[in-house]
N, C-alpha and C positions, 0 to 999 in steps of 0.2 A: 648623810646628815651630820656626821661627826665633825664636819668642818665648822659647824656653828660654834663648837667649843675650841677646837684646836687653832682656828683662825680668829678667835674672838678679839675684838678691839680692846685695848688696854689704855687707861689714862696714863699719860707720860708728860715729862717736862725735861728741860735741858739739865745735864749733870754739871756740877761744879767740883771736880775732883780736888782742886787746890784747897778747898775749904774743909775737906773731910778730916784730915789730921788735926787741924786747929779746933774743929768742933769737938772732937773727942777729948781734947785737953781740958775742956770745961766740965767734963763729967756728965754730959748729957746722954740720955739713952739713945739708942739707934733711931727710934721713931721720932723723938724730940729733935735730934740732930738733923734728920732728913727734912722735917717741917721747917726748922729754922733756916736751913739753906734755901729751901724752896721760897719762903716768904721774903728772903733777903736778895734773891737774884732773878726771880721770874716775874715778868709783867702780869698784872691781874686787873680785872674789872668786874663790875656787877652786871649780871644778865637782866633781862626784862622781868624774870621771876624773882629777882632779888638775891640770887645765889652768886657767891664769889667764884669766878672762873679764872684759872691760870692759863697763860699761853703755853702751847705744846711744842712749838717749833722755834722759839726765840728766847733769848735771855738778855739781861743787862750785861754789859761788858765789865766784868769784875776783875779783870787783869790788874794785879798790883794792889787790889783792895783786900785788906785783912778781914778775917771773920771774927765776930763776937756775938754772943747771944743777944737777940733782939735787933740785930742789924736791919736797917730799913733802906730801901733804894733811895729814899729822900736824903739819906745821910751822905750820899756821894753823887756826884754829877756824872752820868754815864749814858751813852746811847745804847741801843739794843743791837744784838748780833744773832746770827743763826747758831744752832747747837754745833759746837766744834769739838766736844769731848764726849759725845754719846748722850744717852738719855737715862733717866731714872724712871722705872715703871712701877705703877701701883699694883702691888701683889695681894691686895685685900680680897679679891675674888678669884684670881687665877695665879698660881705659883709661876707658871710659864705658859706662854702660847707661842705660836710661830712669830707673832708680832714682836714680842719681847726678845725672843731668841735671835731673830734675824734682823732686828731693827726695821721692821716694815712700817715705818711712820714717816710723816712729813713728805719728803720727795719720793719715798718708796712706798707710800701708803697704798697705792693702787695694786701692788703686787699680790695682796691677799686675794683680790678678785681675779687677778690673772691666774693664780695657782688653781682656783676653782674652775676657771675656763679650761685650763690645761687638763684637769681631771675629766671634765666633760669631753674634751678631745680624745682622751683615752677610751671613754665609753663608746664614742663614735667608731674609732678604729677597731675596738674589740668586738663590738656588736656585729659588724660586717665580716670581720675575719673569722670569728668563731662560729658565726651563723653559717658560713660556707663550710667551715671545717667539720661542723657537726653532721652535715649531710654526706661528708666524704669518709671520715674515720669513725663516725658513730657518736652517740650522745654520751656514753660512759667516758670515753677518752677525752671528750671535750670538757666534761665536768672535772675530770682529773687535772687537766691542763689549766683551766681557769682557777681551780683551787690552788694549784701550785704557784701561778702568777700572783694571785692575791696574797697568799701566805708569805712568799719571799719578799715581795715589795712592801708588805705591811710590817715585816720585821726590820728590813734594811732601812726603811724611812726613819725609824727611831734614832738611827745614828747619823742623821743628816748634819753635815758640818756647816752648810750654808743653804740659802734659799734655792739656788739652782739645782742642787742635789735633791732637795725636798720636792720641788716641782716636778722633776723627772720621775721620782718614785710615785708621786700622785697620779701621773699619767698612767703608769703601769697598774696602779691600784684600780683605776677606772677601767683599764684594759681588761682586767680579769673579773671585777666585781659584777658588773651589769650582765655580761655574757653568761656568767654562772646562773644568774636568776632566769635569764631567757631560756637556757638549755634545760633548767629544772622544770620550767613550765611545759616545754615541749615533751620531755620524757614522762612527766606526770600525766599529761593529757593522753599520751599514747598508751599508757598502761591501763587507764580507766575506761570502762564501757560507757556507752551513750547516756545511760540513766543516772550515772554518778559523776559525770565529768565536772559538774559545777563544784565538786568538792576540791578541785584544784585551786580554787580561790583561797583555801586554807593556807596555801603558801604565802599569799599576800597578807593574810591576817597575822602570820608569824612575823612578817616584816613590820607591820604596824605596832605589834607588841614590842618588838625590839626597838623600834623608833621611839616609842613612849618611854620605855624603861632605860633607854640610853641616858636619860637625864639623871638616873640614880648613880651609876658609876662616875658620870661626869661631875656630879656634885661632890663626891668623896675623893676623886682623883683629879687634882687641879693642875697636873703637869701634862702637857699635850703629848709628850713622848710616852709616858707610862700609860696614858689613856689609849693611845693608838695601839700599843703593844697588847694591852688587855683585850681590846676588841678584835685583834687579829687571831682568830681561832680556826683550826682546821675544820672544814665543813664535811658533812657526811657524803658518802658515795652510794650510788644506786646501781643495780644491775643494768646492763645495756637494754635499750628499747627493742622489744621483739619485733615491732613494726619496721624499724630501720633494718634489723638483721634480715628480715624477709625481703625487704626492698632491694638489698644488695646480694641476695642469694645465699646467705649463711644460715641454711635451714637447720643444721645440727645444733648450732648455738641458740637459735630461736626456739627450738623445741625444748632445750634445757631450761631456758628462762620461763617459757609458758608452763612447762610441767611444774616448776617450782612455785609459780604463782597459783596454779590450780591446786596444789597440795595445801597451800596456806588457806585458800578459800574453800577447800573441801569440795572441789568440782571434779567430776570424772570426765576425762577427755576422750574423744573418739580416736580410733586408730585405723589407718595411719593419720597423723596430724596433718601432713601435707601430701596431697595426692600427686601422682605423676603429671596429671593434666594441669594442676595448679602451678607446679614448678615450671612446666614448659611454657605456660602463659606468662609467668613472671619473667622468665628468661627472654622471651620474645619482646616484651615491653622494654627491658633494659637495653637490648641490642638496637632497638629502633631509635632510641633517643636518650642521650645522656643529659640530664637536667642541668641548667645553669640559671644564673640570676635573670637572664633575659626571658625565661619562661614566665616570670611574674607579669610581663607585659606583652607576651607574644600573641596571645589570642584575645579577641574582643572582650569577652566577659571577664576574663582574668585581668585584663588591663584596666577596665573600669573599676573592678573590685580593688585592685592594688592602689590606684590613684585615690579612691575613696578612703581606704584604710590608712594610707600615708597621711592624708589630710587630718583625719580624726586623731591619729597618733600624735601628730605635730601639735594640734590644738590642745589635746589632753596633757601632753608633756609640758607645754608652755604654761598653761593655766595652773596645773598642779604645783609646779615649782615656783611660779610667780606668787601664788597664794601662800605657799609655805614660807617664802622669804618675807612677804608682806605681813604675815601673821606673827612675826617675831615681836611685834609691839603690843601683844595682848596684855602684858603687865610688866611691872618693874622687876620681877624675879625671872631671870632668863630660864632657869631650870623648870619652873612651873609652867611658863609660857610654852616651852619646848614640849613638855609632857602633854599639855592640852592639845597642841597642834598634832602630835602623833596619835593621841588617844581618840580623837574624833574620827580617825580612819577605821578603827575597830568595828563600831556599829555599822559603818558603811559596808565593810566587807562581809559582815555577818548577814546583813540585809541582802547582799548580792546573791548569796548561796540560795536563798529562797525565791527571789524574784526572777532569776534567770531560768528556774525550773517552772515557775508558775506562769510568767508572762513571756518567756523566751528571751534569747540574747538580744535580738534587735530592739524590741520595745523597752527592755531594761536599760540598754545603752542610751536609747533616746531619752528615757525618763531622767537618768542620772545627769546627762549632759545638759538637759533643759533645766533641771533643778539647780545645778551649779551656775548656769548662765543667768537665769532669772534672779537668783540670789545676788550674784555679782552686780548686775545692773541695778538692783534695788538699793545697793549701798550708796549710789549717787544721790539718793533722796533722803538719806537717814543721817541725822547729826551724830557727831562723835559721842560715844558712850556705850553702855551695855547693849543697847539695841543694835548698834552697828557691829559690834563684836559678834553678837549672836548670829546675825544675818551672814556675816563673813564666814563664820564656821559652818553654816548651812551650805554655803558655796563650796567650802573645802570638803564637806561631807559628800556632796554630789559629785564633784570631780574625782574624788578618791574612789568612789564606787565605779565611776566610768573607767578609770585606769585599770582596775582589776578585771572588769568585764572585757575590755578591749584585748587584754592578754589572752584570755580564754577564747574569745571569738576569733581572733586571728589564727590561732593554732588550729581551730576546727575548720576554717574556711580554705586552707591550703592542703594539697596532697602531701603524702609522707616524704616523697623524694625532694621536695623543695621547701618543706616546712621550716627547716632551720634557716635557710636563706631568707625566707619571707619574714620570719621573726627578727632576724638580724637587720634586714633592710628597713623594716618599719621602725625598729628601735633606733636605728641610725638617724633617720629623719626626725624622730622625736627628740633626740639629743641635740640636733641642730637647732630646733625650736627652743629647747631648754636653755641654750646659751643666750638666746635673745630675751628670756624672761626678765633678768635684771635690767636690761636696757630699756624695756617697756616701763619699768618702775621709775626710771628717770623722768618720764613725761609728767610725773606728778607736779613738777615745778611749774607747769603751765596751768594745770587744773588738778587738784588733789585726787578726785575720783577717776581721772582719765585712764590710768592703767587698769583698774578693776573693770571699768566700762568696756575697755578693749577686750579683756579676758572674757567678760560676760557675753559680748556680742559674738565673738568667735565660738564660744561654747554653744550658743543657741544655733548658729549656722551648722556646726558639726552635728548637733542632735538631729537636725532635719536631714542631713546627709546620711546619717546612720540608717534611716528608714529605707534606703535604696539597697541595703545589704540583704542577702538571703538568710532565712532562719536556719539555725543548725541544731536546735534543741531536739534531742532524741534521734538525730540522724547519724548514720554510719560515716566515719571520717573518710574523705576521698583518699585513695591510694595512688592513683596515677594522674598524669596531667590531663588526660581525657576526662576522667571522673571529676577532676577539679573544675574543668571548663563547663561541664554539664551540671555541676552541683547547683541546686536551687532552681533549676528550670522546671516549669510546670508542664 
């Protein structure tokens, strides 16, 4: 979400460097000199709201025209031309953004959106790569590697000399950032017993709090380079997942982790922790079949479950990011609007902690998706104003709640040995849909409410699809592919 600030659009107009030295000779302040040059060289007109608007990509041909205070285009006869000497950027709100640093305006204006798509491309690649890797080398090493990728790319991007370098580093930031979150969800769920697994949603609450309070440093740090560096902090590391250690036969390390957790929780463990029969059974399972991504669709029940979850993930990702982009018009103050958009997620995640335990994962996911969908559809019949904003935020509330639940639900539905692959695959498809979210918003030129109606319709369909999933509340997580296939059968 930091891209809202580092890629923020900036008002700009053509530079007239030949006039700069002459302007200073008249003893004008820097601000007065800038305004005089702007008024004397840039075409302008009044908008329908009665505001004076200056051209951003063209200027009058002032070649050979001398500057004097109060110069007016009517004083000389000249046609217009494109900006041939760069641009002047309004720094009243931002000292620097990527737009002003790399001249991403006029013919290069679309590159700001391209860099965001490249970031999403990084999340796509990272989700599937680290999803597979976490099942091979373990959750701890995956957390370490995603941390390292995020840290290095986050520091190096600050020294970007041009847009191409910046976009490349954004790819690697996406490559590490999202997989870190996915792996954290997996390891957190594998640590916690069935009765407390809903507390993993607290991870999402921390994201929402960070989302909301990002507006604060962004308000005081108006340079995109310094803001990016400030937000690039080393993240904490956790011990390896005991479930994964057991699944790969590392019983000594698994026993150390479990013993440490038991000491913290003041629980007395039985001895021996792993019986000979248990270890022999685990070894037999490992030799019979080495899990791959194909196991997500190899058997009938797992196949239907995967298709269903992929669809729900895609809808949730598209609607969440679409509403986030669309809700940037909440108010004239970008920082307040950003904070509200992030803040609405906190009560949604807090609600999730209780409803997933009281109603179960399936009904809770159904409720949140249906709430978000109905709210989005309702906006088509509400005029612009406070009522529309309120209903739109209800939609964001619902879809945010669904996003947190689908993370927890997916981890619980798959067996340990393909859990990382499953999360990575679902997240990958979600990122594909996320890339299309801004494209759906373009449809507003045909009918203003059309994008939100599309989001709402998909959300309602996904809510009904969620009812086909088995309930996982209070259930033991499946450990093997066989257990995963049989999970939820009556």
